[in-house]
N, C-alpha and C positions, 0 to 999 in steps of 0.2 A: 396096403396101398392107399386106401382112403384116408387113413390116419396121417400119412405123410403129406397128402395133398391138403388136408385141413390145416395141419401145422404150418406148412409153407404159406398158405393163404393168410393165416393169422399173423405170421411174423413179417410179411411184406407189407409195405404201405407206399402209396404214391406221394410224391413230393411236388408241391406247387411252389416254385421258386419265387414267383413274383409277389405273392401275397404276404409272405412272412419274412421278406428280406429288407435290410436297411443299409443304405450306403451313406458314408460320410467321409469328407476329406478336410484336412486341416493343414495349412501351410503358411509360410511367411513370404512376403514380397520384399525383396531387397534389390534396388536399382532396376525396377520393373522386370524382375525375374523371380520366379517361384523357387524358393529353397525350403528345405525341411518339409517336403510334402509327405503327409501320412494319410493313406487311404485305408479305410476299413469297410468291409462288406460282410455283414453278419446275417445269417439266415437261421431261423428257428424252425425246426421240423416238429410236426405234431407227433405225439406218441401213437404207435400202432394200437390196434384193438387189444392185443394180448397184454401190453404194458398198462393200458388204461384199465383193463379188467382186473389186474392184480393190484393197482395202486390207487385208483380214484375211489372216492367215497360213494359215488352213485352206484357202483357195482358191488358194494360191500356185501349185501345180502345174497346176491346171485353167486358170488364167489364162495361164500360160506356154504350155501346149499350145494353147489357143485362139489366142493371139497369133501363135505361129509357124505354125500352120496357115493363118491368114488371110494372113500375110506370104508364105508359100509359094504361096498361090493367086494372089497378085498377080504 
């Protein structure tokens, strides 16, 4: 049960939509009317801790240590 809680905690992450979002709109004005309006709204989410732990360089040694410790326990 504790393992499930830990895994769910590591796999979930909060999203703050205002900090990492970017809005842009492009259009043409013809006869004082907007035509061909294209709006884009892009948000970039931060990786959760589990993904960071597996992929980022700063956790390289910690991941290697955990991996070999678990491998040795088997």
